N, C-alpha and C positions, 0 to 999 in steps of 0.2 A: 504493500500500500504506500509506503514511503517513497518508493521509486515512481509510482504513478502520480503522487502529489507533486514531486519535484518536476516531473515532466509537464504537468498542468500549469505550474507556476512559471515555467520557462517562457521568456519573451518570444513572441513570433519573430520579431526582428531585433537584432542587437547591432548597432553601429558603434564602432570603437575607434576613436582617433583617426577618422577617415580623412585622407588628403587626396585630392584629385588634381591631376596636372594635364596640360595639353602641350604637345610638342609643337614648337614654332621654329621658324628659321633662326638659327643661332642659339637655340636653347629650349627652354620650356617656361610655361606660366602655370603657377598653382592657382586654380580657380576656387578650390575648397581646401580649408585647413582645419585639422583638429576638431572634427564634428563627431559628437557622441550622443546617442540617445537609445532608449529602449521603447518597444511597442508591443503590448500584450493583446491577446484575443479580446474582441469586443470593445477595444479602445479606438478612438479617433484622435489623431494628433495633427494639429495644423502647423504648417511651416510658412511663416510670413516674413516679409521684408520687401525692400524696393527692388526694382529691376537691376540685375547685375550682382545681387547678393549671393547667388549660388543655390537658390531653392531647387530649381529644375536639375541642376548638375548633380545634386545629391540623389535625386530620383533616378537619373540616368545611370549613375554609378551602381545603385542597388540592382538595376536590371541589366547592367553591362551594355548600355546603349550609347556609349561615349564616343563612338566613331573611331576612325582609323588612327587619329592623332591623340586621342584621349585615353588615359589609363589611371588606375588607382595606384598612387605613388606609395602610400603606406596606409596602415590601418586594417580593419577587419569588418566584414559584413556577414553576420551570422543569421541565417534564416532557419528557424526551428532547430537551432543548434548546429546547422551545417554551413560551412564556409562557402560563400559565393564568389569571393575574390579569387580569380584564377580559373574558374570554371569556364568552359567553352563548348561550342558545338552542340551535339545532341544532348549531352548531360544537362547543359544550361537550358536548352530549349524545352525540355520536359518539365523542369521546375517553373520556368517562366510562363508557359502556357497553361500549366495545370494547377499550380499552387500560388503563383503570383500573377496578378492581372493589373492592367493599367488602363485608365480612362484619360483620353487626351483632351486638350482644350478645344481643338477643332475636329468634330467627328468626321467631317468629310475627308480629312487627311488620314483617318484611321479606317475608312471604309473604301473598298474597291469599287469605283464607279461602273465597272463593266460586268460585275457579278450581282445577282439578286441578293437581297439581304438574307434570304433563307439559305442560300449556298454558303455564304460567309459564316453565318451562325452555326450551321450544322457541322461545318469543317472542324470547329473547336471540339465537338464531341466525338466525331468519327476518328479524329487523329489522336486526341489525348485520352479518350475513354473507350475507344473501340466499338462504339455503338453502331447499330445499323442505321440506314438513312431514315427509316420510318420512326425508330425510337428517338433519334436525334430531333426530327421535326416535331414530334409530340412534346419533347422536353423544351424546345425553343418556344413553342406556342405558350406553354405554361409559364416560362420565364418572362415572356413579353406581357402576359397577363399580370404578372407580379409587379411589373414596372408601369402598370396602368396604360398599356398601349391599346387603343381602340382597334377592333377587328384584327387581332394578331395573325390569324391564318392568312388573311389577304396581304398583310404587310410583308410576310415572308416571300411573296411572289413579286414584290416591287423592287425597283432599283433605288439606290440612295437618294437620287435627285427627285424622286417622286413622293418624298415625305418631308415634313417641315424640319427646321433645325432642332427644335425641342424633341421631336420624335427620333431624329438621328441620334441625339445624345442618349436617349432612352435605349435605343438599340445597342449602342456601344456599351452602356452599363449592363444591359441584359447579357450581352455576349461575354463581358468580363466575369459575370457571376455564374455562368453556366456550369463551371466545374467546382463551384463552391470554394473559391480560393481562400487560403488562410490570410493573405495580404492583398489589399486593394490599394493601388497608388493612383491618386487622382490629381492631375495637373491642370488647375484652373478650369474645371469642367463646366462651369456655368457662366463664364465671362461673357460669351456672345449671346446669351439667352435673355429673353424678356423677363421682367421681374416676376410675372405670374408663373411662367414656365420654370424659372429658377427656383421659386418657392416649392413647386411640386417635386423637382429633382432633389432639392435639399431634404424635403420630407422623406423622399424615397431612400436617400442615403442613410438617414438616421434610422429608418425602419429596417432596412436591410442589415445594418450593423447589429441591431438588437436581435433580429430573427436568425441570421446566419452566424452570429458571433464572429464576424469578420473584423480583422484589424485594418484600419484605414489610415493612410497617410495622405493628408489633404493639403495641397500646395495652393496658395492664393495670396493676392495682395489686398483682398477685400476683407477688412476686419469684421464687418457685419456678418459675412458668410461664416467666418471662423467662429464667431461667438455663437452662431446657431448650431453648428454640427460637430464641434470638437470638444473633447474632454481636456486635452492638454494642448499647449501652444509652444512651439519652438520659434524663437525670433532669430533670424539670421541677418548678419551685416558683413559685407565685404568678405564673404567666404567663410565666416566663422559663426558658430552658434553663440549668441551673446546672452540669451535668457531662455530658461525652460521652466514652465509653471502651469498649474491648472488654469483653465480658461477664466474662471472667476477671479483669480489673483492677478492675471495679466491685465484685466480691465479695471479692477478695483485698486490694486496695489502694485503697479509696475515698478520693478527695481532698477532696471538698466536705463540710463538716460536716453538711449535710442528708442526703446519701447515707449517711454513717456512721450518722446517727440512724435512718434507715429500716431499715438492716440490724440495728441493735441492738433493733428492735421485734419482729423475727420469731423465733419459737422454732425452734431447730435440732432436727431429728429426733434423738431420743435424749436430749435434755435434759429435765429435770423440774424442778418447782417447788422441790424440796428442794436441788438442786445448782446451779441457774442462776436467772437473773432477767431479765425483760424490762424495757427502759428506754424508755418512751414519750417522744416529743418534747413538751416543754411547749408550751402555747398551741395556736393553730390557724392555718391558712392565712388571711392577711388578705384581705378582700373586694377586688375590683378597684378600687372607688372609695375605698379607705382604705389604700393601700399606703404603707409608709414611704418617705421621700425618699432615704435611703441604701441600704444593702443590704437587700433585701426579707426576707431571712432573719434579719437582725440581732436582732429582738426575741425570737427563739427559740434563738439560737445561743449555745453555751457558750463560744465564743472571741471574742465581740464586743469590739471596741475602738473608740476615738473615731473613727478613720478610717472604720470601717464605718457609723457613724451619719451622718457628714458627706458621704461620697463613695460613689456607687453603683459597685460593681466591674464591670469589663468582662470578657468572655470572653478567657482567655489560653490559649495553647498551651504546655503544659509540655514539658520535655526529652524525655519518653517519647512525645510526640505526642498525648496526651490533652488535652481541652479542659476548663477549669474556670472558673467565675465566682466567684472568691474572692480577696480581697487577700492572705491569709496561708496559702494551701493548702499550700505547700511546708514551712511551719513546724509544721503540725499533725500530730501522731502519734496515730492512733486508739488505739494500745495504751496510751497514757498518760492516756486520758480517765478522769475520775473522776466518778461520778454525784453530783448534788446531794442534799442530805439529804431533800428533800421527796419523793423517789421511792425511798427505802429501805424495803424491806418489813420487817414484823415477823418475829421469829425463827420458824423452822419448829417445828411442834408435835411432831415426831418420828414414830415408826412408829405409825400408827393401825390397822394391819391386825389387831391383837390386841383392839381395842375390841369391846364388845358390839354386836350388830346392832341397828340402829334400825328397819330394815325387812327383812322376809323375804317372798319371793315363791316360791310352789311351783306348778308345772304350770299357770300362768296362761294362759287362752285368751281371745281376743276374736274373735268371728265376726260378720260382717254379713250379714243376709239380703238376697238380690238376687232380687226376684220375676221369674219368667219372663214372656215375652210370647206363649207359645203358648196355644191355646184351653183346654187342660187346666189351665194355670197360672192363666188368667183366672178360671176357675170353681172354683179351689181344689182341683182334682183332682191337682195335682202339687206336691210340696214345693218351696219356693223353694231355689235354690242358695245357697251360703254362701261369702263371701270369708273365708278363714282368715288374718286379718291378723296375729294373734299366736298361736303354738302352743307350749304347754308351756314357757313361760318360767320358769326357776328360778334364783334368785340371792338373796344377802343383801348388805346394805350396812352396813359397820361405822360406828358413830357417829363423826362428825367427818371422814369420808373423802369422796372424790369417786369416783363410778362413771361412767366415760365409756361412751357407747354409739355405735358406728359401724356403717356399712353403706350400701349404695346406696339411692336413692329407692325407696320401696315395700317396704322390708325390714321395716317395722313399728316403727321407732324411735319416731316421734311417736305412733302408736296406743298403744304400751306406756305412754308417759309420760302420755297423756291418760286412759288407763284408771286409772293410779295416782292421778291428781289428782281423778278422779271426773267428768270431762267425758264419758267413755264408761263404760257399765256393763259389768262383767265377764261373760263368757259362762260360764266355769268356772274352777276353780282357787282357790288361796288367796293372799291378800295381807294381811300384818299390819304395822301401823305403830304403834310404841310401845304395843303391846297392843290396838290397835283394828283391827277388820276394815275394810279399805278396798276391798272388792270391790263396795261399794254406789255408787250414783250420788251426785253432789254434793248433790242436793236432800235426800237421806236422811241426810246426815252432820250431826253436831252442830257447833255453832259452835266448840267447843274443838278438835275435830279439824281443821276448816278452818283455824283460826288457826295450827296447827302445821305445815301442809303448804301451801306456796305455790309459785308458778310464775313464771318469767321467760320471756316469749315472744320469738320471733324478731323480729317486727315491732311495735315499741312503738306505731306510729301506729294500728294496728288494735285496740289494747287501751286507749288513753288517750282519755278524753272530751275532744274539742277545745274544749269550752266551760268546762272546769274548769282552774283555775290549778294550779301545781305544789303549793302548800300544800294545796289541796283533794284532789288526786290522792293524795298521800302520807298526808294526815291521815285520810282516810276509813277505812282499815283500823283505825287507832288508835281511832277513835270507835266503829266497829262492834263491835270485840272488847274494848272497855273496857280496853285496855292502858295508857292514859294518861288522866288527868283532862282534861276539856275545856279548862280554862284553861291547861294545860301543853302542848297539842298543838303549837302554833306553835313553841315552844322545842325540842320533840323533833324536829320536822321539820327545823329548822335544824341540829341535831346530825347528823341522818342525811345532810343535804345536804353538810355539811362532811366527813363520812366518805366521801362520794362524790366529794370534791374539787370540789364546787360550793360556792355560798355563799348568804348570806341574800338577796342581790340577785336570786336566781332564784325566790323564793317566789311572787311574783305574776305570773310569766310564764305565758303559754299555750303549749300544745305547738307551735304554729306559730312561736313565737319561739325555739325550741331547735334545735340541730343534731342530726344523727342520733345521735352519741355521747352528747350531753346527754340526749336522750329515753331512750336505753337506761339511763343512770344513774338517771334518775327512775323507770323501770320496776323496776330492781333495788331502789331505795330503798323503793318501794311494796311489793314482795314481802317486804322485811325489816321493814316497819313493824309487823307483828303479832308480831315476834320469833319466827319459826318455827324448828322443829328441823330441818326438811328443805325444801330449795328445789330444784325441778325446773327445769332450764334447757334450753329447746328452741332450739338454734342461736342463742344470744344475741349472737354476734360475727361471724356469717357475712357480714353486709352492711356491715361497718365497715372503714374504712381501717386499715392496719397499726398506725399510731400509736395510734388510738383503741382498736383491739383489744387492744393491749398494756396500755393503761391500764385497760380493763375487766377483763382477766384478772388484773392485779395487784390490782385492787379486790376481786374475788371471793376471791382468795387471802388478802388482808388480813382480809376478813370471816370467812372460815373459821378463820383463826388466832386472831382476837380472840374470836369468839363460839362456836367449836366447831360451826359450822353444817355439816350434812351436805348433799351435793349430788349430784344425778344430772344429767349434762352430755351433751347431744347436740350433735355437730358433724360436718361432713363433712371438715374439715381434720385429717388424722391427726397432723400435727405439733402442733397445738393440743391435741388430745385427749391425746397422749402427755405433753405438758408439764404439763397441768392435772390429770390424773386419777391416782388411786392404783390403781384397778382398772379394767379395760376389758372390755366385752362386745361381741363382734362378731356382728351379726345379718344373716341372709340369709333372705328370703322368710318372715318371721314367726318364724323359729327362731333361738335363740342357737347359734352354731357354735363359739365359743371364748370362754372367760372366764377371767380371772386377773389377777395383778398386772401393772401397766403394763409393767414392764421385761421380763416373760416374754412378753408378746404381741408385742413388737418384736424378738424374737430366736428362733431355732429352739428348740423344735419349733413349727411353724406349722400351723394348719389351711390347706389349699390355698386357701381363699377369702381368709383373712388375708394369705397370701403374695402373692396377686394384688393386693390392696388396697395393700400396702406397695410393690409394684413400680410402682404407678400414681401414687403421691403425688408431686407436683412438689416438689423440694427446692431451697431457695435457696442452692445451692452447686454450681457447675459442675464442681468437682473430685471430687464424690462419684460412685462407681460404683454403678449400680443394675441389678439383673437385670431383663430385659425379659420379663414374663409378662403376656399379654393374654388376657382372657376372650372366648370366641367367643359370639355371640348375645346376646340380651337376657334380662333377668330374667323367668322364666315368670310367668303370671298366678296370683295368690293364689286366684282363683276355681276353678282346677283345677291345684293344685300337683303336681309330679312325685311319683311313688311312691318309696318307699325314702328315700335321701338327697335332699333337695330341691335340692342343689347338683350332682347328678351330671350333669345335662344340659350344664353348662358347665365341669366340673372338668378341669383339665389334668393331674391326677395319677392319674386312674382307671387308666391303663395299668400303674401300679405294683402294682395288686392281683393276686394269684395267678390269679384267675379272669377277669382282664381288666376287672373292674368290674361283673360281673353282679350281685353282691350289693348294690352301690350302687344298682342300679335297683329292687330288690325289697324290701330289708330296711332297717329303720330303724337307723341307725348306733349303736354303743355309745359311751359316754363314756370317753375315755382320760384317766386321772388322772396328773398330774405333780406336782412339788413345789409347796408354798405355795398350794394351792388352784387351780392352773392346770389347766383341763380343756378337752379338744378333742372335739368331736362328730363322729367320723370312723371309717370302716371300716379305714383304714390302721393297721397295728400301730404301737406306740409307737416301736420301733426305726427304722421307716421315717420317721416324722414327725421324729424327732430327727436323722436323717441329712441333712435339708434344709440347703443352704448358706445363709448369711445373704443376704437380698435386697439390703441396703444395706451398702456398704463405705466407711467414711469415710477421708479422706486420712491421718489419724493412725493408723488401723488398718493401712493398707498400709505405712506407715513402720515400725510396730512389727514387722510380719511380716518386712520387709526386714532390720531390725536383728538379728532372731533368726537 
């Protein structure tokens, strides 16, 4: 019995003093150094940190996916007591496919586009378990049911491109679980998913961990996701593990200055730019070939001392059992931290809700013609079908304010913003900006109008000329719109760069010489170079690390406060939208379902769709209580939207209607008017909407209720 007990208590995974290096011309670079941790069955451990800190490299080392020039330089990786370092070929393949599985960030890179999903899934069982094709198919269907895949038998006959992104990720997860692996490695598996699909996948991960007793290693830069699914958290910085602790301790009592800095970068749901501030970590992660000799975090640390510069700290076990790599962890009190002067924001401008409207939109529509492929359509005897991407959008934007727009993929957010900027021509409706009609295409607009209406795109790489230097990128709008004399352009570009917290040394750099955050700052500077009145921002921070995201948000807030710039801001992170926006519009399948002041959107009365979105958002605080509301099914096609209320096919609140929701199916909902311009597009009466309980309950709220 003693032997069985010791085997049961044995970790599924033991990583000891792991160092990973890559061979380069003239030597090698150590990407990961001195990483150690254990993982037991039924546990989920999160690995967090900024890009370049070595999170994914640790995962690749465990699975021996390091490539031809990568290798484990020293250390040990024990899987169920068996050494993985040095294993190759068939021996490694059997372990990797049978007992260790991995779920990748992009499911399309993990699925073969030329094979049906059934062929790919069944191969796991026929190769590793020796099952017959019929047995394997039956097992695959059952596993797809376990991950809540609709019509699983039919899904097996489809190719990857014939299902949605969320369904692709569920297929990859189901495939990984077919052999009931002891270890499941997940590398940012929900980054590209909608918040509602992400919530369903995270629920699934937690459920599968409990049911299959699987050990999970979850890699992510999203602290909210980690707070939801993990028991323990490993924080990595510059290739080293700097802190390891239970998830509750990481968020409530972070010990390492880097962990404290990461948490200060994340907006808390309910906080806004008028009452709270984000504090980005200064500097950036050093490259592997240029790390400091002392503490690797020393150049960015607010508590650095001479000892930190001279001596590299080792991992120490604190009295509470948590591990930290810092000389002075016990002496640091995060509550006494004071920000440096260089990250202090300008004073808030006050209430902008009473300002005059700079842009007014009424019943705006954007339809796309989709030609049919029938004989009648080919000969023009049948009218083309239409994708109703935006339907009857009506709103106004006060001068100097920010309108946030949220919703799932395909809801029409980006189409709306592209129509306003002129990249798409309006089908019907009205849109006026500072007295000008903006329903026309960009080519029909005057230079004066284009100058006043600019855009910041999600991916700066796709909008920057790779052969133009920074000064050429930013200076071009100044030259085109004659806002600055030619001999003063260079000086104005320097001023703009300094306001972006870049410097004159960036002037002659090319895009490939910039980091992702630096490219986005150049993109913002270029949008501001023409001194516009309105800037449209399409997911400008979604692909950035939390520290860079905090810096960009602070920058946009500074710009708004200094120049009175008006903004329309699209993002999928509801915490970011709440923090940054004065007003918020919630879109679903081309229609605005709810619009009003930010604080009104995040508390009852809710539209049922808004309620579901708030229930799905990952919150970086494991003590927060969040109602569980999950939407069934997928977003219907905009080619054939449901009649009546477009949300009725997925609405969890239809049963509250006196007629059981029949009116929702056939009649267009009325607008329910609340205070301060808060409006909800729903059949439910105002009293019912106001009776909804808050989706999110903070720890402070629970304490206040208990005190009363």
